C-alpha positions in Angstrom: -20.0 -18.3 -33.9 -17.9 -16.8 -31.1 -14.9 -18.7 -29.7 -14.0 -18.6 -26.0 -10.8 -16.6 -26.7 -12.3 -14.3 -29.3 -12.1 -10.8 -27.8 -12.8 -8.9 -31.0 -16.1 -7.5 -29.6 -14.1 -5.5 -27.0 -13.2 -1.9 -27.9 -9.8 -0.4 -27.6 -9.2 2.6 -25.3 -6.3 4.9 -26.2 -6.7 7.5 -23.5 -6.9 7.7 -19.8 -10.4 8.5 -18.4 -11.3 9.7 -15.0 -13.6 7.3 -13.1 -15.7 9.4 -10.7 -16.3 8.1 -7.2 -13.3 5.8 -7.1 -10.9 5.3 -4.3 -7.6 3.4 -4.2 -4.8 2.7 -1.8 -1.3 1.2 -1.8 1.0 0.3 1.1 4.5 -1.0 0.8 7.1 -1.9 3.5 10.8 -2.4 2.9 13.5 -3.5 5.4 17.1 -4.4 5.1 20.1 -5.1 7.4 23.6 -6.5 7.1 25.6 -8.9 9.3 25.5 -12.5 10.5 22.8 -12.0 13.0 20.6 -9.7 11.0 16.8 -9.8 10.6 14.5 -8.0 8.1 10.8 -8.3 8.5 7.9 -6.6 6.7 4.1 -7.0 6.9 1.3 -5.1 5.2 -2.5 -5.3 5.4 -5.1 -3.3 3.6 -8.9 -3.9 3.9 -11.2 -1.9 1.7 -14.9 -2.3 2.2 -17.7 -0.6 0.3 -21.2 -0.6 1.8 -24.5 -0.6 -0.1 -24.9 3.1 0.4 -21.6 3.7 -1.5 -19.4 4.6 1.5 -16.0 3.1 1.2 -13.9 2.5 4.3 -10.2 1.7 4.4 -8.1 0.3 7.2 -4.5 -0.4 6.7 -1.2 -1.2 8.5 2.3 -1.4 7.3 5.2 -2.6 9.4 9.0 -2.7 8.7 11.6 -3.9 11.1 15.4 -4.3 10.5 17.9 -5.6 13.1 21.6 -5.8 12.4 24.3 -3.6 10.9 23.1 -0.6 8.8 19.4 -1.3 9.4 16.9 0.5 7.2 13.1 0.1 7.6 10.6 2.2 5.6 6.8 2.1 5.0 5.3 4.0 2.0 1.7 4.6 1.2 -0.4 6.3 -1.5 -4.1 7.2 -1.2 -6.4 8.6 -3.9 -10.0 9.6 -3.9 -10.7 9.5 -0.2 -12.6 12.3 1.6 -11.2 11.9 5.1 -7.8 10.3 6.0 -6.1 9.6 9.3 -2.5 8.4 9.3 -0.4 7.5 12.4 3.3 6.8 12.0 5.5 5.2 14.7 9.3 5.3 14.1 11.9 3.9 16.4 15.6 3.9 15.6 18.7 2.6 17.5 22.3 1.6 16.9 21.4 -1.8 15.5 17.6 -1.6 14.8 15.1 0.4 12.8 11.3 0.1 13.1 8.5 1.9 11.3 4.8 1.3 11.6 2.1 3.2 9.6 -1.6 2.9 10.4 -4.1 4.3 8.0 -7.9 4.9 8.2 -9.8 6.5 5.4 -13.4 7.2 4.3 -14.8 7.9 0.8 -18.3 9.2 0.7 -20.2 9.2 -2.6 -21.2 12.5 -4.2 -18.7 14.6 -2.2 
């Protein structure tokens, strides 16, 4: 008789294995500022869709805005397994503000 929390039937894996045809993405936004009237705002959005024919499409945006003393705004991304990638970065910097926006579009086609 198997219990609900009995996972003894699962095997252990002690090594990393390559998964063919996989695609992954990460986006991270960081913002910081000092002072009484400071503002730090971040927003990220990633949409990954796979169609029935196996084509995977990614659309992503990362925004970081910092207003105040010593403003810092950065957007980082990592993509793996995509066949075609387009990245657009917008950076604006002033005495008391820092803005960075990253827009990503990527496609992964099977068997390529």
